[in-house]
Every structure is written in C-alpha cells, then in structure tokens.
NUBA-760444 format. One line per 8 residues: number of its first residue (from 1); their letters; for each residue z, y negated, x negated of C-alpha. Coordinates in steps of 0.1 Angstrom, whole numbers. Example, Ala and Ser with C-alpha at 12.3 -4.5 7.8 and 13.67 -1.06 7.14 Angstrom:
// residues 2
1) AS) 78/45/-123 | 71/11/-137;
END
This chain:
// residues 511
1) XXXXXXXX) 407/-244/-774 | 436/-224/-787 | 454/-197/-768 | 478/-171/-782 | 461/-144/-760 | 432/-144/-784 | 451/-118/-805 | 448/-93/-777;
9) XXXXXXXX) 413/-103/-767 | 400/-99/-803 | 417/-65/-807 | 404/-52/-774 | 369/-64/-783 | 368/-49/-818 | 389/-17/-812 | 388/-10/-774;
17) XXXXXXXX) 397/26/-777 | 425/24/-803 | 459/31/-789 | 477/-2/-783 | 509/10/-765 | 530/42/-766 | 557/47/-740 | 570/82/-737;
25) XXXXXXXX) 540/104/-730 | 519/74/-719 | 492/61/-743 | 472/30/-734 | 442/17/-754 | 436/-19/-761 | 409/-22/-735 | 433/-12/-707;
33) XXXXXXXX) 461/-36/-719 | 435/-64/-719 | 421/-55/-685 | 455/-54/-668 | 464/-88/-685 | 432/-102/-671 | 442/-90/-636 | 476/-107/-640;
41) XXXXXXXX) 459/-139/-650 | 435/-136/-620 | 465/-130/-597 | 483/-161/-609 | 451/-182/-607 | 445/-171/-571 | 480/-182/-563 | 475/-217/-577;
49) XXXXXXXX) 494/-211/-610 | 476/-224/-641 | 478/-247/-671 | 512/-262/-676 | 530/-241/-650 | 560/-219/-660 | 563/-182/-652 | 594/-162/-660;
57) XXXXXXXX) 594/-126/-671 | 625/-104/-668 | 616/-70/-683 | 627/-46/-711 | 604/-31/-737 | 580/-15/-713 | 541/-17/-710 | 547/-43/-683;
65) XXXXXXXX) 559/-68/-709 | 526/-72/-728 | 506/-69/-695 | 524/-98/-679 | 531/-118/-711 | 494/-120/-721 | 483/-124/-685 | 505/-155/-681;
73) XXXXXXXX) 490/-170/-713 | 454/-162/-702 | 461/-181/-670 | 469/-212/-691 | 506/-210/-680 | 538/-209/-700 | 557/-176/-703 | 595/-178/-700;
81) XXXXXXXX) 609/-145/-712 | 645/-138/-700 | 673/-117/-715 | 675/-85/-694 | 713/-86/-694 | 715/-119/-675 | 735/-120/-642 | 721/-136/-610;
89) XXXXXXXX) 737/-170/-616 | 724/-171/-652 | 688/-160/-641 | 689/-188/-614 | 699/-213/-641 | 670/-203/-663 | 645/-204/-634 | 656/-239/-624;
97) XXXXXXXX) 660/-253/-659 | 624/-241/-669 | 608/-252/-635 | 595/-217/-631 | 569/-212/-603 | 571/-174/-604 | 592/-145/-616 | 579/-111/-627;
105) XXXXXXXX) 610/-89/-625 | 615/-52/-635 | 633/-31/-608 | 658/-18/-633 | 682/11/-628 | 716/18/-613 | 732/9/-647 | 711/-23/-651;
113) XXXXXXXX) 700/-35/-616 | 675/-61/-627 | 656/-60/-595 | 687/-68/-574 | 699/-95/-598 | 664/-111/-601 | 659/-112/-563 | 693/-128/-557;
121) XXXXXXXX) 685/-155/-584 | 650/-161/-570 | 663/-166/-535 | 687/-192/-548 | 660/-213/-565 | 640/-234/-540 | 610/-243/-563 | 603/-208/-576;
129) XXXXXXXX) 577/-196/-551 | 565/-162/-562 | 585/-130/-569 | 566/-100/-582 | 584/-67/-588 | 576/-45/-618 | 584/-11/-602 | 604/15/-621;
137) XXXXXXXX) 583/43/-605 | 548/42/-623 | 521/26/-601 | 544/23/-570 | 529/-1/-545 | 562/-8/-526 | 596/-20/-536 | 628/-29/-517;
145) XXXXXXXX) 630/-61/-536 | 596/-75/-527 | 559/-74/-536 | 550/-48/-562 | 528/-57/-591 | 503/-29/-583 | 500/-40/-547 | 494/-76/-558;
153) XXXXXXXX) 467/-65/-583 | 448/-44/-558 | 413/-57/-557 | 418/-83/-585 | 389/-81/-610 | 396/-68/-645 | 376/-97/-660 | 390/-132/-664;
161) XXXXXXXX) 379/-162/-685 | 409/-174/-703 | 419/-209/-693 | 412/-237/-718 | 445/-246/-735 | 451/-270/-764 | 470/-262/-796 | 499/-283/-785;
169) XXXXXXXX) 501/-268/-750 | 534/-249/-745 | 528/-211/-748 | 564/-200/-744 | 599/-214/-736 | 625/-193/-755 | 661/-198/-745 | 687/-200/-772;
177) XXXXXXXX) 717/-177/-766 | 739/-206/-756 | 767/-201/-782 | 772/-239/-781 | 771/-248/-744 | 745/-239/-718 | 713/-222/-731 | 685/-246/-740;
185) XXXXXXXX) 647/-238/-738 | 628/-242/-771 | 593/-252/-762 | 568/-234/-785 | 531/-243/-786 | 501/-220/-788 | 497/-233/-824 | 534/-226/-832;
193) XXXXXXXX) 532/-190/-819 | 497/-181/-831 | 500/-194/-867 | 535/-178/-870 | 521/-144/-859 | 492/-148/-884 | 514/-158/-913 | 539/-129/-905;
201) XXXXXXXX) 510/-104/-902 | 494/-114/-935 | 526/-110/-955 | 521/-72/-954 | 489/-53/-961 | 477/-32/-932 | 476/6/-934 | 440/17/-937;
209) XXXXXXXX) 447/45/-912 | 462/21/-887 | 498/10/-885 | 524/22/-861 | 551/-3/-852 | 583/5/-834 | 594/-21/-808 | 631/-16/-803;
217) XXXXXXXX) 640/-53/-808 | 639/-69/-774 | 605/-84/-767 | 621/-112/-748 | 636/-124/-781 | 616/-144/-806 | 620/-119/-834 | 607/-89/-813;
225) XXXXXXXX) 580/-111/-797 | 564/-126/-828 | 573/-102/-857 | 568/-70/-837 | 546/-74/-806 | 523/-102/-817 | 519/-90/-853 | 512/-55/-840;
233) XXXXXXXX) 486/-67/-815 | 469/-89/-840 | 466/-62/-867 | 454/-37/-840 | 483/-14/-846 | 499/10/-822 | 531/-3/-806 | 557/23/-798;
241) XXXXXXXX) 581/9/-771 | 618/18/-770 | 636/-1/-742 | 671/4/-756 | 683/10/-791 | 699/44/-796 | 698/55/-833 | 692/92/-827;
249) XXXXXXXX) 662/84/-804 | 649/57/-828 | 649/82/-857 | 631/108/-834 | 604/83/-824 | 599/74/-861 | 593/110/-869 | 572/119/-839;
257) XXXXXXXX) 550/89/-839 | 548/85/-877 | 561/49/-876 | 550/28/-905 | 567/-5/-896 | 602/-12/-883 | 620/-45/-877 | 656/-47/-867;
265) XXXXXXXX) 689/-66/-870 | 715/-55/-896 | 736/-35/-871 | 705/-13/-863 | 700/-4/-900 | 738/4/-903 | 736/26/-871 | 705/45/-884;
273) XXXXXXXX) 723/53/-917 | 755/63/-898 | 735/86/-876 | 717/102/-906 | 750/108/-923 | 766/123/-892 | 736/146/-886 | 733/155/-923;
281) XXXXXXXX) 695/148/-918 | 667/135/-940 | 653/101/-932 | 617/98/-916 | 591/97/-944 | 563/75/-931 | 580/41/-931 | 562/15/-953;
289) XXXXXXXX) 576/-18/-941 | 612/-24/-931 | 622/-59/-920 | 656/-73/-913 | 665/-106/-896 | 687/-121/-869 | 717/-121/-891 | 727/-115/-927;
297) XXXXXXXX) 725/-79/-937 | 753/-65/-959 | 740/-57/-994 | 757/-23/-992 | 735/-14/-961 | 704/-27/-979 | 711/-4/-1009 | 718/27/-988;
305) XXXXXXXX) 688/22/-965 | 664/19/-995 | 679/50/-1010 | 675/70/-978 | 641/58/-966 | 625/51/-1000 | 614/17/-989 | 632/-17/-994;
313) XXXXXXXX) 645/-37/-965 | 629/-72/-967 | 651/-99/-953 | 638/-129/-935 | 651/-158/-916 | 642/-179/-885 | 654/-189/-851 | 639/-194/-817;
321) XXXXXXXX) 632/-230/-825 | 610/-219/-854 | 587/-194/-836 | 608/-177/-854 | 597/-169/-890 | 607/-196/-915 | 615/-177/-948 | 611/-143/-962;
329) XXXXXXXX) 614/-120/-991 | 576/-117/-996 | 555/-91/-1015 | 541/-105/-1047 | 574/-119/-1058 | 606/-100/-1066 | 628/-91/-1036 | 663/-104/-1040;
337) XXXXXXXX) 687/-84/-1017 | 711/-105/-998 | 688/-135/-998 | 665/-147/-970 | 637/-152/-996 | 617/-184/-997 | 597/-204/-972 | 566/-187/-957;
345) XXXXXXXX) 531/-203/-960 | 529/-237/-944 | 567/-242/-941 | 591/-264/-960 | 628/-260/-963 | 656/-282/-978 | 693/-284/-977 | 709/-315/-960;
353) XXXXXXXX) 743/-329/-955 | 757/-342/-922 | 738/-375/-925 | 704/-358/-933 | 706/-366/-970 | 690/-340/-992 | 715/-318/-1011 | 701/-314/-1046;
361) XXXXXXXX) 705/-283/-1067 | 720/-251/-1054 | 740/-265/-1024 | 756/-254/-1002 | 740/-275/-974 | 726/-271/-940 | 690/-257/-938 | 664/-281/-925;
369) XXXXXXXX) 629/-269/-918 | 595/-285/-913 | 561/-268/-906 | 537/-253/-882 | 565/-232/-867 | 589/-259/-856 | 592/-263/-818 | 580/-292/-797;
377) XXXXXXXX) 616/-298/-786 | 641/-285/-760 | 625/-284/-725 | 638/-314/-705 | 664/-323/-731 | 653/-353/-752 | 689/-361/-763 | 695/-325/-775;
385) XXXXXXXX) 661/-326/-793 | 669/-358/-810 | 702/-344/-823 | 684/-316/-843 | 650/-331/-851 | 640/-361/-873 | 606/-369/-887 | 594/-334/-880;
393) XXXXXXXX) 624/-318/-896 | 647/-294/-877 | 683/-289/-887 | 694/-253/-881 | 732/-253/-881 | 730/-227/-909 | 747/-232/-942 | 729/-219/-973;
401) XXXXXXXX) 727/-220/-1010 | 694/-220/-1031 | 690/-204/-1065 | 669/-216/-1094 | 639/-195/-1082 | 639/-212/-1048 | 654/-182/-1029 | 678/-192/-1001;
409) XXXXXXXX) 710/-173/-992 | 728/-179/-959 | 765/-187/-966 | 773/-188/-929 | 766/-202/-895 | 780/-237/-895 | 800/-229/-864 | 814/-196/-878;
417) XXXXXXXX) 830/-213/-908 | 868/-210/-908 | 890/-239/-920 | 923/-224/-931 | 949/-249/-944 | 921/-274/-953 | 900/-248/-972 | 865/-238/-960;
425) XXXXXXXX) 862/-201/-957 | 828/-184/-950 | 832/-151/-931 | 799/-137/-944 | 813/-136/-980 | 845/-118/-969 | 825/-93/-948 | 804/-84/-979;
433) XXXXXXXX) 835/-77/-999 | 851/-57/-972 | 820/-35/-968 | 824/-24/-1005 | 857/-6/-995 | 850/31/-992 | 868/34/-958 | 850/4/-942;
441) XXXXXXXX) 818/11/-923 | 813/-23/-906 | 833/-56/-906 | 833/-88/-887 | 856/-117/-898 | 866/-146/-876 | 891/-175/-875 | 919/-173/-849;
449) XXXXXXXX) 942/-202/-839 | 973/-207/-861 | 1002/-231/-857 | 1004/-245/-893 | 972/-234/-910 | 949/-245/-881 | 931/-212/-883 | 941/-178/-897;
457) XXXXXXXX) 916/-152/-910 | 912/-120/-890 | 890/-90/-897 | 877/-65/-872 | 869/-32/-890 | 850/-1/-879 | 862/26/-903 | 840/53/-918;
465) XXXXXXXX) 844/85/-897 | 873/106/-911 | 886/78/-934 | 923/71/-934 | 933/35/-942 | 960/14/-926 | 962/-23/-919 | 987/-31/-946;
473) XXXXXXXX) 969/-10/-972 | 936/-28/-965 | 951/-62/-965 | 967/-55/-999 | 932/-44/-1012 | 917/-77/-998 | 945/-97/-1015 | 935/-80/-1048;
481) XXXXXXXX) 898/-87/-1043 | 897/-122/-1026 | 911/-156/-1034 | 946/-163/-1019 | 933/-187/-993 | 905/-164/-982 | 918/-129/-976 | 924/-117/-940;
489) XXXXXXXX) 960/-117/-930 | 952/-97/-898 | 931/-66/-896 | 922/-48/-863 | 905/-14/-863 | 879/-8/-837 | 854/20/-828 | 828/-5/-818;
497) XXXXXXXX) 822/-43/-818 | 808/-65/-789 | 771/-72/-795 | 743/-92/-779 | 712/-75/-764 | 695/-81/-798 | 723/-64/-818 | 741/-95/-832;
505) XXXXXXX) 779/-92/-833 | 794/-115/-807 | 820/-133/-828 | 830/-157/-799 | 843/-126/-781 | 864/-116/-811 | 881/-150/-817;
END
C-alpha cells in the first residue's frame, strides 16, 4: 500500500487544528482539508470512479485544488491537472488523451472563463462522463455550467478509507507544455511523487514555529505541486494561496502572513526586485528559504535578491518527467550561484551524446537522469517513451556542463541552441552577459531565420525604467563583450515579454 494522500492524512491526524490553507481571509485547518478530500473521494467512489481511472482538474491556486487533488488520490484514481489558460479545443484534447472519466472545473471569471471553456470541452468528449463545477461564489450549490461541488457533496460522509494503491500505480499525469508537438502526459507513480516530496522536504530544516509557504507557482504544474503544495502539506506548514502572480500583492502577502518559504521561476524574482526598487521599499524580513527553478536564473538577479532579502536563492532543476526535482544546490555543501547544484538523494545524473554515450569530464552534453523520480513513461505513447528512455535513464533535452565538484550548469535547452554560420551559440550565455549592462533589466535571446547564416541572433530587451540606450549602442557594447560569431545583430526593446502561466519566457513566440 502506498498512496500520496498519506501526507495529508498524517498531518491531519497529528496536527488537526494547525492552519493548512490561507486564502484571503479564509483560514482552514488540516482536519477540514482532509474531511473535504474524504468527501470528494466518497463522491467519486459512489459514481463508480476508482483505482486506475483518470480525473481531470482545471483550477487555479484556490482551496479547491488540494481538496480535489487529494480526494482523487484517496479514491485510488489518477489526477490529471490542467493548465488554467487552456482553450476548449485544448482541454478536450487533454480529456481525450488522458481517458479522463470526470472533470472538476473552476467557474472562472469574465477575464478567464474556465467554466464556459471546460463545459464546452467536456461536451465534446464522449467518454468523459462527469462534470463537477467548482463555484466562484463560496459554497454556492448552483452553477450555470452544471452540478456544483457543494451540491454533489451534500450528504457525503466526511470519513473515507483510502483505496489500496501500489507504489507503481499512477498518481498523476502531468502534461508537458508541448513546445515540441502536441502535449504528452508524463505518468508519475505514487512512489515517484511521494519520494520526491519527501526528498525535497528534507533538504530544508523545518521552522520550529511552523513554516509558512507561499503558493504562487501554479499548482497544476509539477514545480508548484511537489516543491510547494506537497512539501508544505508533508511538513505541516501553512500554505498561503495566490492564484495569480502580481509582485506587489506577493510582497504584501509575504509581509502579512510572515512567509518563510518561497519558490518561483526566475522572472518572478526579477519582478519582485523591480517592484521593490520602484516602490523604494524594504524587502520582507521573514523569508528563510528561497528556491528557483523552471529556467536558469540570471546571476545578477541572484545577487540582487540575496542582498535585498538577506537569504540566498537556491537553484534546482527538474522537469515534469522527473516528478520534478532532480538536482539542487543543497544545504551542507557550498551554494554555487548560476548552477543547478548536484543530484538529490536517490538520483543519478550523467551527460550523454546523441547516441547515449557518456560524455566524460566537464561536457557539454545532454543531461540524462535515473532514479526514484523518473516517470513510468508517456501515457499511451510507447514510441515517444522509447525515444527518451533507455535502461531506466531519461534524456532531458537540456545541455549542461559539470565542474570538478559535480555541480551541473545548464548551458541551454537543446532546442533553443542557435546555429549561426556553423557555430553553436547558446542564448543563456548571451543573456547572462546582456544582464550585466546597467540599462538592461531582462533579456531573451533567440535565433531568427537568415538567408546566408542559417540563423541570426536577436535579443529582446526590457530596459531598466528611465534608462536611455539605443539599439546601435547596445549592439556595439555586445560586440565588445562577446565573440564575433555570438553577439546579437538585432535588438528589439520591449516593455514586456510573452510568458507561460508558470512564468517561463515563451521563446517560440519571439522567434
């Protein structure tokens, strides 16, 4: 018997009255979260949904998310969390591809009509039989889109005996963002998810007074799910929910709730620093643990954040296929800013070439990973699984180097590499250099088609507010500071850059 929901059950049993969730003025103890999750499990069970069935969840960072997430797991079913920005056609694709039997869908708002989109998608998928609305109005029993959660739970007992599941049973199917073709569902077992949460939790000593974690990373994403929600629930911390990242509100929540743990993607750290500078304000003082992942964080941002918040940003690395945590700058060994640290407990990493041969020394090479965290495979896609997995090893598509101490550094996503006139150019390296220019606040470098060179190098730059720098002047500076085949020939200034719901810069939209 192994079920990821044990992390909630254990915390509810040992600290029933401790605050588990904070959302606005709402404060919910662990006992309540566990009771509602039990009701969700009872509801699913009564409707014939159990071990091995798939249940989709379309919901932002609201109390509904852990209620339903852990309820699905308790029922023995597999949770399929969906990106809240998906359109009806995309939602329908995910429902059909995952063989979902039910969809729990938040009503949404005028700006983000999740209820309408979810209902349209559900109606288009024949085999998805149950649609449950998570109403925007608290405890509402009616919705224009269908059956409300609270109406469905009426009379369902608050006790439920968790269904027996095995370590290799699928706990979650997490869809990759689909930057290379249609999204694929990474099947993660209860053992994958539980051990990864335990290892991530134990990397940081708990605050004796009880930790407070801020959940602004989307919980539908592997980073937010494991490193924020599951770690927080396991350590009996208080989880402060923020549905949408807004730097001013994030800083206010940090101050008001005395947040001790924060995890984010690099653009979030950059935005928090920009907001502090704009407001001329002091940084919140209670933060003990700051974790960055999802993309490489510019070293300049790491330095500034540590100076402002008096705590270092620890960078890690992982992907949906690895539950997600694979490597980390861990306490007990020196932190090396700009690296992704070294493999976490129980995980092995190596660098490989295109033919799976091990690249000795410092590389560069493609990261391959083996361990308790590696997915079972892509749901319903044996060929795609075979392409990336061999003898338990998963190749990631990420190019890295390794230093003499065993610390890895991402050079770039394999697909982001630019080939200009036969030379390999890694955008990450150029972005790091650009960020050292006093007028550059944020930079993204891409390759654009070129008649004779194959690709030309273009940089998109968000300037520091009030700074005055022209394209020719910045190109000249780049020419002085980068090799002749590397420096960007085109620079476009922007006030913002396109980003995913998780805060990653969407380079495919810039190319």
